[in-house]
DSSP file (Angstrom, degrees, kcal/mol; ACC not computed):
  #  RESIDUE AA STRUCTURE BP1 BP2  ACC     N-H-->O    O-->H-N    N-H-->O    O-->H-N    TCO  KAPPA ALPHA  PHI   PSI    X-CA   Y-CA   Z-CA
    1    1 A M    >         0   0    0      0, 0.0     3,-1.4     0, 0.0     0, 0.0   0.000 360.0 360.0 360.0  61.9   10.2  -13.8   16.1
    2    2 A K  T 3   +     0   0    0      1,-0.3     0, 0.0     3,-0.0     0, 0.0   0.788 360.0  60.6 -64.7 -30.2   11.8  -15.1   19.3
    3    3 A H  T 3  S+     0   0    0      2,-0.1     2,-0.5     1,-0.0    -1,-0.3   0.465  93.3  76.3 -81.9   0.6   15.2  -15.6   17.7
    4    4 A I  S <  S-     0   0    0     -3,-1.4     2,-0.2     2,-0.0    11,-0.0  -0.951  76.6-137.2-114.8 124.5   15.6  -11.9   16.9
    5    5 A K        -     0   0    0     -2,-0.5     2,-0.6     1,-0.0    -2,-0.1  -0.566  15.5-143.5 -76.3 141.5   16.4   -9.4   19.6
    6    6 A H        -     0   0    0     -2,-0.2     2,-0.7    20,-0.0    20,-0.0  -0.934   9.8-164.1-110.9 121.0   14.5   -6.2   19.5
    7    7 A F    >   -     0   0    0     -2,-0.6     3,-1.0     1,-0.1    20,-0.2  -0.892   1.5-165.4-108.5 105.9   16.3   -3.0   20.4
    8    8 A E  T 3  S+     0   0    0     -2,-0.7    21,-0.4     1,-0.2    -1,-0.1   0.804  84.8  33.4 -65.0 -33.5   13.8   -0.3   21.1
    9    9 A N  T 3  S+     0   0    0     19,-0.1    -1,-0.2    20,-0.1     2,-0.1   0.240  85.1 132.2-109.2  13.8   16.1    2.7   21.0
   10   10 A A    <   -     0   0    0     -3,-1.0     3,-0.1     1,-0.1    19,-0.1  -0.374  47.1-154.0 -68.3 142.2   18.7    1.6   18.4
   11   11 A D  S    S+     0   0    0      1,-0.2    20,-4.0    19,-0.2    21,-2.0   0.744  82.7  15.7 -81.6 -27.5   19.6    4.0   15.6
   12   12 A F  E     -a   32   0A   0     19,-0.2     2,-0.3    18,-0.2    -1,-0.2  -0.986  64.9-164.2-145.3 152.2   20.5    1.1   13.4
   13   13 A V  E     -a   33   0A   0     19,-1.6    21,-2.4    -2,-0.3     2,-0.6  -0.997  12.0-146.2-138.7 145.8   19.9   -2.7   13.2
   14   14 A F  E     +a   34   0A   0     -2,-0.3    21,-0.2    19,-0.2    19,-0.0  -0.941  28.7 157.1-111.9 110.3   21.6   -5.5   11.2
   15   15 A Y        +     0   0    0     19,-3.8     3,-0.5    -2,-0.6     5,-0.3  -0.114  37.9 133.6-114.9  32.4   19.2   -8.3   10.2
   16   16 A S        +     0   0    0     18,-0.2    21,-0.2     1,-0.2    22,-0.1  -0.497  58.9  11.6 -91.9 152.9   21.4   -9.4    7.3
   17   17 A N  S    S+     0   0    0     19,-1.9    -1,-0.2    20,-0.2    21,-0.2   0.838  89.3 113.4  58.1  39.4   22.6  -12.8    6.3
   18   18 A K  S    S-     0   0    0     -3,-0.5    20,-0.1    18,-0.2    -1,-0.1   0.322  82.5-118.6-122.6   6.1   20.1  -14.6    8.6
   19   19 A E        +     0   0    0     18,-0.7     2,-0.2     1,-0.2    19,-0.1   0.845  52.5 174.1  57.1  35.9   17.7  -16.4    6.1
   20   20 A L        -     0   0    0     -5,-0.3    19,-2.3     1,-0.1    -1,-0.2  -0.468  30.8-168.2 -75.7 144.0   14.8  -14.3    7.6
   21   21 A T  S    S+     0   0    0      1,-0.3    20,-0.7    -2,-0.2    21,-0.3   0.533  75.8  12.3-103.9 -13.7   11.4  -14.5    6.0
   22   22 A E        -     0   0    0     18,-0.1    -1,-0.3    19,-0.1    21,-0.1  -0.981  67.6-131.9-155.4 162.1   10.0  -11.5    8.0
   23   23 A L        -     0   0    0     -2,-0.3     3,-0.1    19,-0.2    12,-0.0  -0.843  27.5-112.6-114.2 154.4   11.2   -8.7   10.2
   24   24 A P        -     0   0    0      0, 0.0     2,-0.1     0, 0.0    -1,-0.1  -0.262  53.7 -71.4 -73.3 171.3    9.8   -7.6   13.5
   25   25 A E        -     0   0    0      1,-0.1     2,-0.3    19,-0.0    21,-0.1  -0.425  58.2-128.2 -60.5 139.1    8.0   -4.2   13.9
   26   26 A L        -     0   0    0     19,-0.4     2,-0.1    -3,-0.1    -1,-0.1  -0.737  14.2-116.7 -99.9 140.7   10.7   -1.5   13.7
   27   27 A N    >   -     0   0    0     -2,-0.3     3,-1.3   -20,-0.2   -18,-0.1  -0.417  21.2-124.5 -74.1 151.9   11.1    1.3   16.2
   28   28 A D  T 3  S+     0   0    0      1,-0.3    21,-0.6    19,-0.1    -1,-0.1   0.572 105.4  65.4 -76.5  -8.5   10.5    4.8   15.0
   29   29 A N  T 3  S+     0   0    0    -21,-0.4    -1,-0.3   -19,-0.1   -20,-0.1   0.554  74.0 121.6 -85.6  -7.9   14.0    6.0   16.1
   30   30 A L    <   +     0   0    0     -3,-1.3    19,-0.2     1,-0.1   -18,-0.2  -0.316  31.5 171.9 -63.2 130.9   15.7    3.8   13.6
   31   31 A K        +     0   0    0    -20,-4.0    20,-3.2     1,-0.3    21,-2.2   0.666  67.4  34.7-109.9 -26.3   17.9    5.6   11.1
   32   32 A S  E     -ab  12  52A   0    -21,-2.0   -19,-1.6    19,-0.2     2,-0.5  -0.995  60.5-172.1-136.0 130.1   19.6    2.7    9.3
   33   33 A L  E     -ab  13  53A   0     19,-2.4    21,-2.7    -2,-0.4     2,-0.6  -0.979   1.1-173.5-124.6 120.3   18.2   -0.7    8.5
   34   34 A Y  E     +ab  14  54A   0    -21,-2.4   -19,-3.8    -2,-0.5   -18,-0.2  -0.929  26.2 143.3-113.2 105.8   20.4   -3.4    7.1
   35   35 A C        +     0   0    0     19,-2.6     3,-0.3    -2,-0.6     5,-0.2  -0.061  27.2 141.7-132.6  32.7   18.3   -6.5    6.1
   36   36 A Y        +     0   0    0     18,-0.3   -19,-1.9     1,-0.2   -18,-0.2  -0.306  53.0  29.6 -77.6 159.5   20.1   -7.6    2.9
   37   37 A N  S    S+     0   0    0     19,-2.4   -18,-0.7   -21,-0.2   -20,-0.2   0.932  90.5 109.0  57.9  54.9   20.8  -11.2    1.9
   38   38 A N  S    S-     0   0    0     19,-0.9    -1,-0.2    -3,-0.3   -17,-0.1  -0.479  79.8-103.1-128.1-158.0   17.7  -12.9    3.4
   39   39 A I        +     0   0    0    -19,-2.3     2,-0.1    -2,-0.2    19,-0.1  -0.175  59.9 152.7-127.3  39.5   14.6  -14.4    1.9
   40   40 A L        -     0   0    0     -5,-0.2    19,-2.4     1,-0.1   -18,-0.1  -0.446  27.6-175.1 -70.0 139.3   12.2  -11.5    2.7
   41   41 A T  S    S+     0   0    0    -20,-0.7    20,-1.6     1,-0.3    21,-0.6   0.536  73.2  10.0-107.0 -14.4    9.2  -11.0    0.5
   42   42 A S        -     0   0    0    -21,-0.3    -1,-0.3    18,-0.2   -19,-0.2  -0.973  66.7-132.3-154.9 165.4    8.0   -7.8    2.2
   43   43 A L        -     0   0    0     -2,-0.3     3,-0.1    19,-0.2    12,-0.0  -0.896  25.9-115.1-119.1 151.5    9.1   -5.3    4.7
   44   44 A P        -     0   0    0      0, 0.0    -1,-0.1     0, 0.0   -19,-0.0  -0.187  59.1 -59.9 -72.3 176.5    7.2   -3.9    7.6
   45   45 A K        -     0   0    0      1,-0.1   -19,-0.4    19,-0.1    21,-0.1  -0.357  64.2-122.2 -55.6 133.6    6.2   -0.2    7.8
   46   46 A L        -     0   0    0     19,-0.5    -1,-0.1    -3,-0.1   -18,-0.1  -0.593  25.7-101.9 -86.1 143.9    9.3    1.8    7.7
   47   47 A P    >   -     0   0    0      0, 0.0     3,-1.3     0, 0.0   -19,-0.1  -0.277  24.8-124.9 -62.4 147.5   10.2    4.3   10.5
   48   48 A S  T 3  S+     0   0    0      1,-0.3    21,-0.4    19,-0.1    20,-0.1   0.690 108.8  49.7 -69.2 -19.0    9.6    7.9    9.8
   49   49 A K  T 3  S+     0   0    0    -21,-0.6    -1,-0.3   -19,-0.2   -20,-0.1   0.346  78.4 134.8-100.3   5.5   13.2    8.9   10.7
   50   50 A L    <   +     0   0    0     -3,-1.3   -19,-0.2     1,-0.2   -18,-0.2  -0.318  22.3 169.7 -62.3 131.4   14.9    6.2    8.5
   51   51 A K        +     0   0    0    -20,-3.2    20,-3.0     1,-0.3    21,-2.2   0.654  64.4  38.2-110.8 -27.6   17.8    7.6    6.4
   52   52 A E  E     +bc  32  72A   0    -21,-2.2   -19,-2.4    19,-0.2     2,-0.4  -0.990  55.8 179.5-135.4 130.4   19.3    4.4    5.0
   53   53 A L  E     +bc  33  73A   0     19,-2.3    21,-2.4    -2,-0.4     2,-0.6  -0.972   2.0 179.8-131.4 117.5   17.7    1.1    3.8
   54   54 A Q  E     +bc  34  74A   0    -21,-2.7   -19,-2.6    -2,-0.4   -18,-0.3  -0.899  22.7 145.1-117.4 100.1   19.8   -1.8    2.5
   55   55 A C        +     0   0    0     19,-2.3     5,-0.2    -2,-0.6     3,-0.2  -0.014  24.5 143.5-124.1  27.3   17.4   -4.6    1.5
   56   56 A W        +     0   0    0     18,-0.4   -19,-2.4     1,-0.2   -18,-0.2  -0.223  54.3  30.9 -69.5 158.8   19.3   -6.0   -1.5
   57   57 A S  S    S+     0   0    0     19,-2.1   -19,-0.9   -21,-0.2    21,-0.2   0.954  90.7 108.1  56.8  60.0   19.4   -9.7   -2.3
   58   58 A N  S    S-     0   0    0     19,-0.9    -1,-0.2    18,-0.3   -19,-0.1  -0.528  81.3-100.2-132.0-157.8   16.0  -10.8   -1.0
   59   59 A N        +     0   0    0    -19,-2.4    19,-0.1    -2,-0.2     2,-0.1  -0.108  58.9 157.8-121.1  33.2   12.8  -11.9   -2.6
   60   60 A L        +     0   0    0     -5,-0.2    19,-2.4     1,-0.2   -18,-0.2  -0.363  21.6 179.1 -64.4 132.5   11.0   -8.6   -2.2
   61   61 A V  S    S+     0   0    0    -20,-1.6    20,-0.9     1,-0.3    21,-0.3   0.614  72.0  12.8-105.0 -21.2    8.1   -8.0   -4.6
   62   62 A T        -     0   0    0    -21,-0.6    -1,-0.3    18,-0.1   -19,-0.2  -0.961  66.4-137.6-145.1 162.4    7.1   -4.6   -3.3
   63   63 A L        -     0   0    0     -2,-0.3     3,-0.1    19,-0.2   -21,-0.0  -0.931  26.8-117.8-117.2 148.4    8.5   -2.0   -1.0
   64   64 A P        -     0   0    0      0, 0.0   -19,-0.1     0, 0.0    -1,-0.0  -0.184  55.1 -61.9 -72.2 176.1    6.5   -0.1    1.6
   65   65 A E        -     0   0    0      1,-0.1   -19,-0.5    19,-0.1    21,-0.1  -0.363  59.6-125.8 -57.2 135.7    6.0    3.7    1.5
   66   66 A L        -     0   0    0     19,-0.4    -1,-0.1    -3,-0.1   -18,-0.1  -0.709  22.4-115.4 -90.4 136.2    9.4    5.3    1.8
   67   67 A P    >   -     0   0    0      0, 0.0     3,-1.5     0, 0.0   -19,-0.1  -0.311  20.5-117.9 -69.2 154.4    9.8    7.9    4.6
   68   68 A D  T 3  S+     0   0    0      1,-0.3    21,-0.4   -20,-0.1   -19,-0.1   0.612 111.9  59.6 -65.6 -13.2   10.6   11.5    3.6
   69   69 A T  T 3  S+     0   0    0    -21,-0.4    -1,-0.3   -19,-0.2     2,-0.1   0.518  73.6 124.5 -93.1  -7.3   13.9   11.3    5.4
   70   70 A L    <   +     0   0    0     -3,-1.5   -19,-0.2     1,-0.2   -18,-0.2  -0.336  24.2 165.1 -64.9 128.8   15.4    8.5    3.3
   71   71 A E        +     0   0    0    -20,-3.0    20,-2.8     1,-0.3    21,-2.0   0.643  63.6  38.3-112.4 -26.4   18.7    9.3    1.7
   72   72 A Y  E     +cd  52  92A   0    -21,-2.2   -19,-2.3    19,-0.2     2,-0.4  -0.992  58.3 174.6-136.1 128.5   20.1    5.9    0.6
   73   73 A L  E     +cd  53  93A   0     19,-2.2    21,-2.4    -2,-0.4     2,-0.5  -0.976   7.2 177.3-136.3 121.9   18.2    3.0   -0.9
   74   74 A D  E     +cd  54  94A   0    -21,-2.4   -19,-2.3    -2,-0.4   -18,-0.4  -0.918  18.3 151.1-122.1 104.4   19.7   -0.3   -2.2
   75   75 A C        +     0   0    0     19,-2.7     5,-0.2    -2,-0.5     3,-0.2  -0.036  27.2 145.1-118.6  26.6   16.9   -2.6   -3.3
   76   76 A S        +     0   0    0     18,-0.4   -19,-2.1     1,-0.2   -18,-0.3  -0.177  53.9  28.2 -63.2 157.6   19.0   -4.4   -5.9
   77   77 A S  S    S+     0   0    0     19,-2.3   -19,-0.9   -21,-0.2    21,-0.2   0.924  92.3 110.2  57.1  54.5   18.6   -8.1   -6.7
   78   78 A N  S    S-     0   0    0     19,-0.8    -1,-0.2    18,-0.3   -17,-0.1  -0.512  80.4 -98.3-130.0-158.8   15.0   -8.6   -5.7
   79   79 A N        +     0   0    0    -19,-2.4     2,-0.2    -2,-0.2    19,-0.1  -0.150  62.1 151.2-120.3  36.5   11.7   -9.3   -7.6
   80   80 A L        -     0   0    0     -5,-0.2    19,-2.4     1,-0.1   -18,-0.1  -0.480  26.9-178.3 -74.3 135.4   10.5   -5.7   -7.7
   81   81 A T  S    S+     0   0    0    -20,-0.9     2,-0.3     1,-0.3    -1,-0.1   0.519  74.5   7.1-105.9 -12.1    8.2   -4.7  -10.6
   82   82 A E        -     0   0    0    -21,-0.3    -1,-0.3    18,-0.2   -19,-0.2  -0.976  68.0-128.9-158.9 162.0    7.9   -1.1   -9.4
   83   83 A L        -     0   0    0     -2,-0.3     3,-0.1    -3,-0.1    12,-0.0  -0.857  28.5-114.4-111.6 151.4    9.3    1.3   -6.8
   84   84 A P        -     0   0    0      0, 0.0     2,-0.1     0, 0.0    -1,-0.1  -0.159  59.7 -60.2 -69.8 177.9    7.2    3.4   -4.5
   85   85 A I        -     0   0    0      1,-0.1   -19,-0.4   -19,-0.0     0, 0.0  -0.423  59.2-128.8 -60.6 129.9    7.3    7.2   -4.8
   86   86 A L        -     0   0    0     -2,-0.1    -1,-0.1    -3,-0.1   -18,-0.1  -0.708  21.3-123.1 -86.6 128.7   10.9    8.2   -4.2
   87   87 A P    >   -     0   0    0      0, 0.0     3,-1.6     0, 0.0   -19,-0.1  -0.333  15.7-120.7 -69.9 152.8   11.3   11.0   -1.6
   88   88 A D  T 3  S+     0   0    0      1,-0.3   -19,-0.1     3,-0.0   -20,-0.1   0.754 110.8  66.0 -61.5 -25.1   13.1   14.2   -2.5
   89   89 A S  T 3  S+     0   0    0    -21,-0.4    -1,-0.3     2,-0.0     2,-0.2   0.655  73.5 115.7 -72.2 -15.5   15.6   13.5    0.2
   90   90 A L    <   +     0   0    0     -3,-1.6   -19,-0.2     1,-0.2   -18,-0.2  -0.370  32.7 169.1 -64.3 125.0   16.9   10.5   -1.6
   91   91 A K        +     0   0    0    -20,-2.8     2,-0.4     1,-0.3   -19,-0.2   0.665  64.9  31.7-107.0 -25.8   20.6   11.0   -2.7
   92   92 A E  E     -d   72   0A   0    -21,-2.0   -19,-2.2     2,-0.0     2,-0.4  -0.992  60.8-178.2-142.6 131.5   21.5    7.5   -3.8
   93   93 A L  E     -d   73   0A   0     -2,-0.4     2,-0.5   -21,-0.2   -19,-0.2  -0.995   6.2-178.7-132.3 129.7   19.5    4.7   -5.4
   94   94 A H  E     +d   74   0A   0    -21,-2.4   -19,-2.7    -2,-0.4   -18,-0.4  -0.978  21.3 146.6-126.1 116.2   20.5    1.2   -6.4
   95   95 A C        +     0   0    0     -2,-0.5     5,-0.2   -21,-0.2     3,-0.2   0.103  22.6 137.1-138.9  24.0   17.8   -0.9   -8.0
   96   96 A S        +     0   0    0      1,-0.2   -19,-2.3   -19,-0.1   -18,-0.3  -0.201  56.5  37.8 -70.2 165.4   19.5   -3.1  -10.6
   97   97 A D  S    S+     0   0    0    -21,-0.2   -19,-0.8     1,-0.2     2,-0.2   0.922  90.7 110.2  57.6  50.9   18.6   -6.8  -11.1
   98   98 A N  S    S-     0   0    0     -3,-0.2    -1,-0.2   -21,-0.2   -17,-0.1  -0.623  81.7-100.9-129.5-168.4   14.9   -6.5  -10.5
   99   99 A W        +     0   0    0    -19,-2.4   -20,-0.1    -2,-0.2    -3,-0.1  -0.206  61.2 152.6-111.5  39.1   11.8   -6.8  -12.8
  100  100 A L        -     0   0    0     -5,-0.2   -18,-0.2     1,-0.1   -19,-0.1  -0.516  47.0-115.8 -73.8 133.6   11.3   -3.0  -13.2
  101  101 A P    >>  -     0   0    0      0, 0.0     4,-1.8     0, 0.0     3,-0.5  -0.319  24.1-112.0 -68.9 154.0    9.7   -2.1  -16.5
  102  102 A Y  H 3> S+     0   0    0      1,-0.2     4,-2.0     2,-0.2     5,-0.2   0.873 114.7  57.3 -54.4 -43.9   11.6    0.0  -19.0
  103  103 A D  H 3> S+     0   0    0      1,-0.2     4,-1.9     2,-0.2    -1,-0.2   0.897 106.8  49.5 -58.0 -40.2    9.4    3.1  -18.6
  104  104 A N  H <> S+     0   0    0     -3,-0.5     4,-2.7     1,-0.2    -1,-0.2   0.892 105.3  57.0 -66.2 -37.8   10.1    3.1  -14.9
  105  105 A I  H  X S+     0   0    0     -4,-1.8     4,-2.6     1,-0.2    -1,-0.2   0.917 106.5  50.1 -59.0 -41.8   13.8    2.8  -15.5
  106  106 A E  H  X S+     0   0    0     -4,-2.0     4,-2.6     2,-0.2    -1,-0.2   0.906 109.4  51.2 -63.2 -40.8   13.7    6.0  -17.6
  107  107 A E  H  X S+     0   0    0     -4,-1.9     4,-2.5     1,-0.2    -2,-0.2   0.924 112.1  46.8 -60.6 -43.4   11.8    7.8  -14.8
  108  108 A Y  H  X S+     0   0    0     -4,-2.7     4,-2.8     2,-0.2    -2,-0.2   0.872 110.3  52.6 -68.8 -35.8   14.5    6.7  -12.3
  109  109 A K  H  X S+     0   0    0     -4,-2.6     4,-2.8    -5,-0.2    -1,-0.2   0.926 110.1  48.6 -63.0 -43.2   17.2    7.8  -14.7
  110  110 A E  H  X S+     0   0    0     -4,-2.6     4,-2.3     2,-0.2    -2,-0.2   0.930 112.4  48.1 -62.0 -45.1   15.6   11.2  -15.0
  111  111 A W  H  X S+     0   0    0     -4,-2.5     4,-2.5     1,-0.2    -2,-0.2   0.929 112.0  50.4 -58.9 -45.1   15.3   11.5  -11.2
  112  112 A Y  H  X S+     0   0    0     -4,-2.8     4,-2.3     1,-0.2    -2,-0.2   0.922 110.1  48.5 -61.7 -45.7   18.9   10.4  -10.8
  113  113 A L  H  X S+     0   0    0     -4,-2.8     4,-2.3     1,-0.2    -1,-0.2   0.897 111.8  50.3 -62.1 -40.1   20.2   13.0  -13.3
  114  114 A N  H  X S+     0   0    0     -4,-2.3     4,-2.3    -5,-0.2    -1,-0.2   0.899 110.2  49.8 -63.7 -40.4   18.1   15.7  -11.6
  115  115 A S  H  X S+     0   0    0     -4,-2.5     4,-2.7     2,-0.2    -2,-0.2   0.881 110.1  50.1 -68.2 -36.6   19.6   14.7   -8.2
  116  116 A I  H  X S+     0   0    0     -4,-2.3     4,-2.5     2,-0.2     6,-0.2   0.912 109.4  52.4 -64.7 -42.2   23.1   14.8   -9.6
  117  117 A T  H  X>S+     0   0    0     -4,-2.3     5,-1.6     1,-0.2     4,-0.7   0.921 112.7  44.4 -58.8 -45.0   22.4   18.2  -11.0
  118  118 A K  H ><5S+     0   0    0     -4,-2.3     3,-0.6     3,-0.2    -2,-0.2   0.920 112.6  52.1 -64.8 -43.5   21.2   19.4   -7.6
  119  119 A K  H 3<5S+     0   0    0     -4,-2.7    -2,-0.2     1,-0.2    -1,-0.2   0.886 122.5  28.4 -63.2 -41.0   24.1   17.8   -5.7
  120  120 A F  H 3<5S-     0   0    0     -4,-2.5    -1,-0.2    -5,-0.1    -2,-0.2   0.293 103.4-122.4-105.7   9.3   26.8   19.3   -7.9
  121  121 A N  T <<5       0   0    0     -4,-0.7    -3,-0.2    -3,-0.6    -4,-0.1   0.895 360.0 360.0  51.5  46.0   25.0   22.5   -8.8
  122  122 A I      <       0   0    0     -5,-1.6    -1,-0.1    -6,-0.2    -4,-0.1   0.450 360.0 360.0 -81.9 360.0   25.4   21.7  -12.5
């Protein structure tokens, strides 16, 4: 991946709108990853400190294991048929325009309602 600069100590990286088919190995200090609007079919192992992942509008068929620190995930407009286990830290999820089965959508709705209840102490 010669055309992509690798920043070892960066907190966030933007790999968006570049017609990428793959990403380089990601540093473990990364907190935000923006890789939307490419032609990715998979993602590398995600950093353990990652809080935000924006990978919408790609050709992703699966997502890797999500770190326990993840708070925001937008994986809309891909080819996902399932999502990995969602961490308890997740506060916001966007997964529309995928191939997720109806049963999973209900599970995600239940998770979302529970998270809203926790967030607003309802």
